[in-house]
N, CA, C and O atoms as a DFTB+ gen file, in Angstrom:
488 C
 N C O
     1  1     -18.424      -4.082     106.371
     2  2     -18.038      -3.693     105.032
     3  2     -19.004      -2.621     104.534
     4  3     -20.188      -2.645     104.871
     5  1     -18.511      -1.703     103.749
     6  2     -19.286      -0.633     103.146
     7  2     -19.334      -0.882     101.647
     8  3     -18.290      -0.975     101.002
     9  1     -20.540      -0.990     101.085
    10  2     -20.697      -1.165      99.644
    11  2     -21.542      -0.023      99.115
    12  3     -22.526       0.373      99.740
    13  1     -21.153       0.513      97.945
    14  2     -21.821       1.663      97.366
    15  2     -22.409       1.317      96.004
    16  3     -21.817       0.550      95.245
    17  1     -23.579       1.883      95.694
    18  2     -24.219       1.703      94.402
    19  2     -24.756       3.061      93.941
    20  3     -25.336       3.766      94.767
    21  1     -24.604       3.474      92.686
    22  2     -24.134       2.667      91.572
    23  2     -22.621       2.441      91.641
    24  3     -21.867       3.279      92.136
    25  1     -22.214       1.301      91.138
    26  2     -20.794       0.959      91.157
    27  2     -20.152       1.142      89.783
    28  3     -18.959       0.895      89.613
    29  1     -20.940       1.572      88.816
    30  2     -20.405       1.879      87.483
    31  2     -20.929       3.245      87.057
    32  3     -21.958       3.705      87.552
    33  1     -20.216       3.889      86.137
    34  2     -20.659       5.180      85.629
    35  2     -22.012       5.008      84.940
    36  3     -22.301       3.952      84.377
    37  1     -22.841       6.058      84.991
    38  2     -24.174       5.982      84.393
    39  2     -24.496       7.252      83.630
    40  3     -24.045       8.342      83.982
    41  1     -25.292       7.091      82.571
    42  2     -25.852       8.221      81.836
    43  2     -27.349       8.198      82.087
    44  3     -28.000       7.167      81.916
    45  1     -27.898       9.345      82.495
    46  2     -29.322       9.440      82.808
    47  2     -29.898      10.676      82.140
    48  3     -29.161      11.544      81.673
    49  1     -31.220      10.749      82.099
    50  2     -31.890      11.889      81.490
    51  2     -32.780      12.580      82.515
    52  3     -33.236      11.969      83.481
    53  1     -33.015      13.861      82.283
    54  2     -33.879      14.608      83.190
    55  2     -35.225      13.898      83.284
    56  3     -35.802      13.505      82.270
    57  1     -35.713      13.740      84.500
    58  2     -36.983      13.056      84.734
    59  2     -36.827      11.590      85.063
    60  3     -37.781      10.959      85.518
    61  1     -35.624      11.017      84.842
    62  2     -35.386       9.608      85.175
    63  2     -35.436       9.395      86.685
    64  3     -35.270      10.329      87.469
    65  1     -35.668       8.142      87.069
    66  2     -35.543       7.726      88.458
    67  2     -34.079       7.369      88.686
    68  3     -33.472       6.681      87.865
    69  1     -33.510       7.832      89.795
    70  2     -32.110       7.565      90.100
    71  2     -31.990       7.215      91.571
    72  3     -32.489       7.941      92.430
    73  1     -31.325       6.098      91.863
    74  2     -31.148       5.660      93.249
    75  2     -29.674       5.553      93.597
    76  3     -28.854       5.132      92.781
    77  1     -29.355       5.940      94.816
    78  2     -28.021       5.812      95.389
    79  2     -28.165       4.938      96.624
    80  3     -29.066       5.152      97.434
    81  1     -27.282       3.951      96.775
    82  2     -27.405       3.010      97.883
    83  2     -26.078       2.840      98.601
    84  3     -25.013       2.792      97.985
    85  1     -26.173       2.751      99.916
    86  2     -25.025       2.524     100.780
    87  2     -25.387       1.333     101.674
    88  3     -26.317       1.422     102.476
    89  1     -24.664       0.230     101.541
    90  2     -24.911      -0.979     102.349
    91  2     -23.827      -1.046     103.423
    92  3     -22.633      -1.031     103.121
    93  1     -24.262      -1.120     104.678
    94  2     -23.334      -1.066     105.810
    95  2     -23.653      -2.172     106.813
    96  3     -24.752      -2.726     106.790
    97  1     -22.698      -2.501     107.698
    98  2     -22.973      -3.509     108.727
    99  2     -23.970      -2.973     109.762
   100  3     -24.134      -1.762     109.908
   101  1     -24.625      -3.878     110.469
   102  2     -25.642      -3.460     111.442
   103  2     -25.045      -2.714     112.628
   104  3     -25.781      -2.082     113.386
   105  1     -23.727      -2.774     112.803
   106  2     -23.091      -2.021     113.886
   107  2     -23.165      -0.516     113.643
   108  3     -22.942       0.281     114.555
   109  1     -23.481      -0.135     112.404
   110  2     -23.641       1.282     112.083
   111  2     -24.950       1.754     112.700
   112  3     -26.004       1.162     112.470
   113  1     -24.876       2.810     113.474
   114  2     -26.094       3.286     114.096
   115  2     -26.631       4.554     113.451
   116  3     -27.711       5.029     113.801
   117  1     -25.869       5.100     112.507
   118  2     -26.326       6.341     111.896
   119  2     -25.779       6.458     110.478
   120  3     -24.567       6.385     110.277
   121  1     -26.655       6.637     109.497
   122  2     -26.238       6.892     108.118
   123  2     -26.848       8.227     107.698
   124  3     -28.058       8.430     107.795
   125  1     -25.991       9.129     107.232
   126  2     -26.439      10.440     106.766
   127  2     -25.982      10.595     105.319
   128  3     -24.856      10.229     104.979
   129  1     -26.833      11.125     104.484
   130  2     -26.475      11.421     103.104
   131  2     -26.194      12.916     102.972
   132  3     -26.870      13.755     103.568
   133  1     -25.171      13.219     102.168
   134  2     -24.829      14.608     101.887
   135  2     -24.879      14.840     100.385
   136  3     -24.477      13.987      99.594
   137  1     -25.377      16.003     100.010
   138  2     -25.376      16.448      98.624
   139  2     -24.584      17.749      98.604
   140  3     -25.001      18.752      99.182
   141  1     -23.433      17.721      97.930
   142  2     -22.517      18.874      97.902
   143  2     -22.205      19.378      99.311
   144  3     -22.279      20.575      99.591
   145  1     -21.857      18.445     100.185
   146  2     -21.415      18.718     101.551
   147  2     -22.498      19.301     102.453
   148  3     -22.203      19.752     103.560
   149  1     -23.736      19.295     101.996
   150  2     -24.873      19.725     102.814
   151  2     -25.720      18.491     103.127
   152  3     -25.979      17.670     102.247
   153  1     -26.148      18.367     104.383
   154  2     -26.977      17.220     104.747
   155  2     -28.221      17.187     103.867
   156  3     -28.924      18.188     103.732
   157  1     -28.484      16.026     103.269
   158  2     -29.612      15.873     102.367
   159  2     -30.878      15.581     103.165
   160  3     -30.945      14.612     103.921
   161  1     -31.858      16.420     102.986
   162  2     -33.167      16.214     103.592
   163  2     -34.150      16.011     102.447
   164  3     -34.415      16.931     101.674
   165  1     -34.687      14.805     102.344
   166  2     -35.570      14.454     101.230
   167  2     -36.846      15.288     101.266
   168  3     -37.401      15.562     102.330
   169  1     -37.291      15.681     100.094
   170  2     -38.551      16.407      99.932
   171  2     -39.519      15.478      99.212
   172  3     -39.511      15.390      97.984
   173  1     -40.352      14.786      99.981
   174  2     -41.273      13.804      99.395
   175  2     -42.202      14.414      98.351
   176  3     -42.570      13.748      97.383
   177  1     -42.579      15.667      98.539
   178  2     -43.508      16.296      97.591
   179  2     -42.887      16.464      96.205
   180  3     -43.607      16.597      95.216
   181  1     -41.564      16.458      96.129
   182  2     -40.913      16.557      94.818
   183  2     -40.301      15.225      94.388
   184  3     -39.470      15.185      93.480
   185  1     -40.712      14.134      95.039
   186  2     -40.280      12.808      94.617
   187  2     -38.929      12.379      95.142
   188  3     -38.290      11.512      94.546
   189  1     -38.470      12.962      96.245
   190  2     -37.199      12.579      96.848
   191  2     -37.477      11.720      98.081
   192  3     -38.255      12.108      98.954
   193  1     -36.840      10.559      98.146
   194  2     -37.048       9.653      99.269
   195  2     -35.710       9.261      99.873
   196  3     -34.716       9.123      99.159
   197  1     -35.685       9.083     101.179
   198  2     -34.507       8.560     101.870
   199  2     -35.000       7.575     102.907
   200  3     -35.858       7.906     103.726
   201  1     -34.462       6.362     102.878
   202  2     -34.866       5.392     103.873
   203  2     -33.721       4.464     104.231
   204  3     -32.842       4.182     103.417
   205  1     -33.757       3.995     105.474
   206  2     -32.831       2.996     105.970
   207  2     -33.649       1.771     106.339
   208  3     -34.714       1.901     106.943
   209  1     -33.168       0.576     105.985
   210  2     -33.885      -0.647     106.327
   211  2     -32.909      -1.804     106.452
   212  3     -31.784      -1.740     105.957
   213  1     -33.349      -2.857     107.114
   214  2     -32.523      -4.053     107.295
   215  2     -32.277      -4.703     105.946
   216  3     -33.163      -4.754     105.093
   217  1     -31.067      -5.197     105.766
   218  2     -30.687      -5.887     104.531
   219  2     -31.369      -7.251     104.516
   220  3     -31.080      -8.077     105.382
   221  1     -32.270      -7.518     103.557
   222  2     -32.977      -8.802     103.529
   223  2     -32.063      -9.988     103.209
   224  3     -32.412     -11.135     103.488
   225  1     -30.888      -9.709     102.620
   226  2     -29.962     -10.783     102.254
   227  2     -28.934     -11.091     103.342
   228  3     -28.264     -12.122     103.299
   229  1     -28.817     -10.191     104.312
   230  2     -27.819     -10.376     105.370
   231  2     -28.418      -9.938     106.701
   232  3     -28.961      -8.839     106.813
   233  1     -28.317     -10.804     107.709
   234  2     -28.833     -10.454     109.029
   235  2     -28.055      -9.331     109.676
   236  3     -28.570      -8.640     110.555
   237  1     -26.805      -9.140     109.247
   238  2     -25.941      -8.162     109.902
   239  2     -25.773      -6.889     109.082
   240  3     -24.741      -6.226     109.177
   241  1     -26.770      -6.541     108.282
   242  2     -26.594      -5.386     107.423
   243  2     -27.759      -4.416     107.417
   244  3     -28.892      -4.764     107.748
   245  1     -27.444      -3.184     107.029
   246  2     -28.427      -2.117     106.874
   247  2     -28.214      -1.507     105.492
   248  3     -27.078      -1.339     105.048
   249  1     -29.303      -1.181     104.822
   250  2     -29.231      -0.532     103.517
   251  2     -29.823       0.869     103.658
   252  3     -30.917       1.039     104.196
   253  1     -29.094       1.861     103.172
   254  2     -29.575       3.239     103.165
   255  2     -29.667       3.680     101.712
   256  3     -28.702       3.567     100.957
   257  1     -30.838       4.186     101.327
   258  2     -31.074       4.536      99.931
   259  2     -31.629       5.950      99.798
   260  3     -32.486       6.375     100.573
   261  1     -31.124       6.664      98.802
   262  2     -31.732       7.914      98.356
   263  2     -32.327       7.613      96.993
   264  3     -31.638       7.110      96.106
   265  1     -33.596       7.919      96.826
   266  2     -34.274       7.681      95.547
   267  2     -34.828       9.012      95.049
   268  3     -35.617       9.670      95.727
   269  1     -34.396       9.388      93.855
   270  2     -34.862      10.616      93.219
   271  2     -35.826      10.205      92.114
   272  3     -35.407       9.689      91.077
   273  1     -37.104      10.430      92.334
   274  2     -38.135       9.977      91.386
   275  2     -38.085      10.721      90.056
   276  3     -38.386      10.148      89.009
   277  1     -37.708      11.993      90.095
   278  2     -37.625      12.801      88.876
   279  2     -36.320      13.599      88.926
   280  3     -36.241      14.650      89.561
   281  1     -35.318      13.083      88.254
   282  2     -33.999      13.715      88.253
   283  2     -34.087      15.124      87.668
   284  3     -34.640      15.328      86.588
   285  1     -33.533      16.090      88.401
   286  2     -33.579      17.497      88.017
   287  2     -32.173      18.100      88.068
   288  3     -31.286      17.536      88.709
   289  1     -31.956      19.242      87.400
   290  2     -30.641      19.882      87.443
   291  2     -30.164      20.156      88.869
   292  3     -28.960      20.107      89.120
   293  1     -31.060      20.440      89.804
   294  2     -30.645      20.731      91.184
   295  2     -30.034      19.521      91.884
   296  3     -29.410      19.665      92.936
   297  1     -30.210      18.324      91.307
   298  2     -29.622      17.113      91.885
   299  2     -28.161      16.919      91.474
   300  3     -27.500      15.998      91.952
   301  1     -27.658      17.780      90.594
   302  2     -26.258      17.699      90.172
   303  2     -25.349      17.910      91.368
   304  3     -25.709      18.608      92.317
   305  1     -24.169      17.305      91.318
   306  2     -23.185      17.521      92.372
   307  2     -22.665      16.221      92.943
   308  3     -22.841      15.152      92.357
   309  1     -22.020      16.325      94.098
   310  2     -21.407      15.187      94.762
   311  2     -22.379      14.598      95.783
   312  3     -22.946      15.332      96.592
   313  1     -22.577      13.274      95.751
   314  2     -23.440      12.574      96.695
   315  2     -22.573      11.679      97.571
   316  3     -21.796      10.870      97.064
   317  1     -22.707      11.827      98.894
   318  2     -21.849      11.124      99.848
   319  2     -22.669      10.400     100.899
   320  3     -23.636      10.937     101.441
   321  1     -22.256       9.154     101.179
   322  2     -22.831       8.352     102.260
   323  2     -21.897       8.465     103.459
   324  3     -20.701       8.199     103.343
   325  1     -22.438       8.859     104.606
   326  2     -21.659       9.019     105.828
   327  2     -22.199       8.016     106.846
   328  3     -23.338       8.137     107.296
   329  1     -21.379       7.027     107.207
   330  2     -21.808       5.967     108.131
   331  2     -20.986       6.036     109.410
   332  3     -19.765       6.189     109.366
   333  1     -21.671       5.922     110.563
   334  2     -20.993       6.041     111.860
   335  2     -21.342       4.876     112.773
   336  3     -22.472       4.389     112.797
   337  1     -20.341       4.448     113.518
   338  2     -20.539       3.491     114.601
   339  2     -20.066       4.176     115.879
   340  3     -19.632       5.327     115.844
   341  1     -20.149       3.476     116.998
   342  2     -19.661       4.074     118.243
   343  2     -18.142       4.217     118.225
   344  3     -17.588       4.999     118.998
   345  1     -17.455       3.465     117.346
   346  2     -15.987       3.481     117.317
   347  2     -15.385       4.223     116.133
   348  3     -14.252       4.698     116.213
   349  1     -16.122       4.328     115.045
   350  2     -15.509       4.859     113.830
   351  2     -16.503       5.596     112.959
   352  3     -17.699       5.640     113.248
   353  1     -15.996       6.163     111.904
   354  2     -16.791       6.967     110.988
   355  2     -16.190       6.805     109.591
   356  3     -14.986       6.978     109.405
   357  1     -17.038       6.471     108.605
   358  2     -16.583       6.335     107.221
   359  2     -17.478       7.197     106.348
   360  3     -18.703       7.123     106.441
   361  1     -16.876       8.002     105.512
   362  2     -17.623       8.856     104.604
   363  2     -17.048       8.649     103.204
   364  3     -15.854       8.855     102.987
   365  1     -17.888       8.244     102.261
   366  2     -17.427       7.978     100.894
   367  2     -18.397       8.569      99.884
   368  3     -19.613       8.510     100.061
   369  1     -17.843       9.136      98.830
   370  2     -18.682       9.608      97.732
   371  2     -19.250       8.410      97.003
   372  3     -18.533       7.455      96.704
   373  1     -20.530       8.461      96.721
   374  2     -21.180       7.399      95.953
   375  2     -21.178       7.804      94.492
   376  3     -20.790       7.031      93.616
   377  1     -21.608       9.003      94.249
   378  2     -21.572       9.559      92.906
   379  2     -20.670      10.779      93.006
   380  3     -21.105      11.857      93.411
   381  1     -19.409      10.596      92.633
   382  2     -18.406      11.647      92.810
   383  2     -18.873      12.955      92.183
   384  3     -18.666      14.034      92.737
   385  1     -19.502      12.841      91.027
   386  2     -19.983      14.034      90.350
   387  2     -21.162      13.662      89.471
   388  3     -20.998      12.988      88.455
   389  1     -22.349      14.100      89.860
   390  2     -23.523      13.934      89.014
   391  2     -23.606      15.215      88.193
   392  3     -24.034      16.257      88.689
   393  1     -23.193      15.126      86.936
   394  2     -23.031      16.296      86.082
   395  2     -24.208      16.451      85.144
   396  3     -24.621      15.493      84.491
   397  1     -24.749      17.655      85.076
   398  2     -25.893      17.969      84.219
   399  2     -25.413      18.696      82.974
   400  3     -24.649      19.657      83.064
   401  1     -25.860      18.239      81.820
   402  2     -25.540      18.896      80.555
   403  2     -26.830      19.065      79.752
   404  3     -27.590      18.117      79.557
   405  1     -27.053      20.287      79.295
   406  2     -28.232      20.539      78.469
   407  2     -27.796      20.509      77.008
   408  3     -26.941      21.285      76.581
   409  1     -28.393      19.609      76.265
   410  2     -28.079      19.486      74.839
   411  2     -29.263      20.050      74.043
   412  3     -30.247      20.512      74.620
   413  1     -29.151      20.004      72.727
   414  2     -30.196      20.579      71.881
   415  2     -31.555      19.912      72.114
   416  3     -32.574      20.592      72.231
   417  1     -31.563      18.571      72.182
   418  2     -32.832      17.859      72.337
   419  2     -32.989      17.204      73.695
   420  3     -34.110      16.913      74.113
   421  1     -31.886      16.966      74.392
   422  2     -31.941      16.210      75.639
   423  2     -31.200      16.932      76.754
   424  3     -30.242      17.667      76.518
   425  1     -31.660      16.706      77.950
   426  2     -30.911      17.137      79.136
   427  2     -30.328      15.873      79.739
   428  3     -31.068      14.979      80.151
   429  1     -29.012      15.794      79.794
   430  2     -28.328      14.559      80.159
   431  2     -27.578      14.727      81.475
   432  3     -27.015      15.787      81.747
   433  1     -27.573      13.672      82.292
   434  2     -26.800      13.612      83.518
   435  2     -25.779      12.501      83.373
   436  3     -26.054      11.468      82.763
   437  1     -24.609      12.716      83.934
   438  2     -23.579      11.693      83.940
   439  2     -23.118      11.505      85.370
   440  3     -22.694      12.459      86.023
   441  1     -23.200      10.277      85.858
   442  2     -22.767       9.960      87.213
   443  2     -21.431       9.248      87.132
   444  3     -21.335       8.130      86.626
   445  1     -20.393       9.915      87.642
   446  2     -19.077       9.287      87.731
   447  2     -19.039       8.538      89.060
   448  3     -18.959       9.147      90.126
   449  1     -19.096       7.223      88.982
   450  2     -19.162       6.414      90.198
   451  2     -17.792       6.310      90.858
   452  3     -16.766       6.664      90.276
   453  1     -17.811       5.818      92.077
   454  2     -16.586       5.632      92.847
   455  2     -16.480       4.158      93.175
   456  3     -17.389       3.589      93.780
   457  1     -15.385       3.535      92.786
   458  2     -15.194       2.121      93.116
   459  2     -14.742       2.013      94.553
   460  3     -13.677       2.510      94.919
   461  1     -15.559       1.358      95.374
   462  2     -15.182       1.200      96.775
   463  2     -15.975       0.070      97.404
   464  3     -17.204       0.127      97.450
   465  1     -15.319      -0.913      97.870
   466  2     -15.852      -1.938      98.745
   467  2     -14.854      -1.987      99.882
   468  3     -13.784      -2.578      99.739
   469  1     -15.176      -1.387     100.985
   470  2     -14.191      -1.244     102.036
   471  2     -14.717      -1.664     103.391
   472  3     -15.899      -1.968     103.550
   473  1     -13.844      -1.677     104.345
   474  2     -14.171      -2.077     105.700
   475  2     -14.069      -0.909     106.643
   476  3     -13.311       0.033     106.412
   477  1     -14.838      -0.977     107.708
   478  2     -14.735       0.006     108.774
   479  2     -13.466      -0.285     109.562
   480  3     -13.138      -1.446     109.809
   481  1     -12.766       0.741     109.949
   482  2     -11.576       0.585     110.773
   483  2     -11.654       1.573     111.939
   484  3     -12.414       2.541     111.898
   485  1     -10.879       1.322     112.949
   486  2     -10.877       2.238     114.096
   487  2     -10.119       3.502     113.771
   488  3     -10.010       4.391     114.616
């Protein structure tokens, strides 16, 4: 099963911490994150982290997370989790559109989430 987080729409502000999570079965051997259809390569020096680890709640699961320590306008766009097994490939948007809006006093981001709890198929 593929589970995506955030699972509800969110309002965030510039500088906030923002995490995107993709929970997949252990049969997945490769998880890649894309930002606007470009492979996401985290820049630790600017507070961007990407890690994959075993799901502590399930023996048969892997969790892949992108963590943005300081949300910036360049983080706007579509965020996608791409999970692959030897038999199949599933790619789903986690944050369909992370939209940046500059207001008079605040810089606001809106994450339109995607509802999806699905299964891998051949």
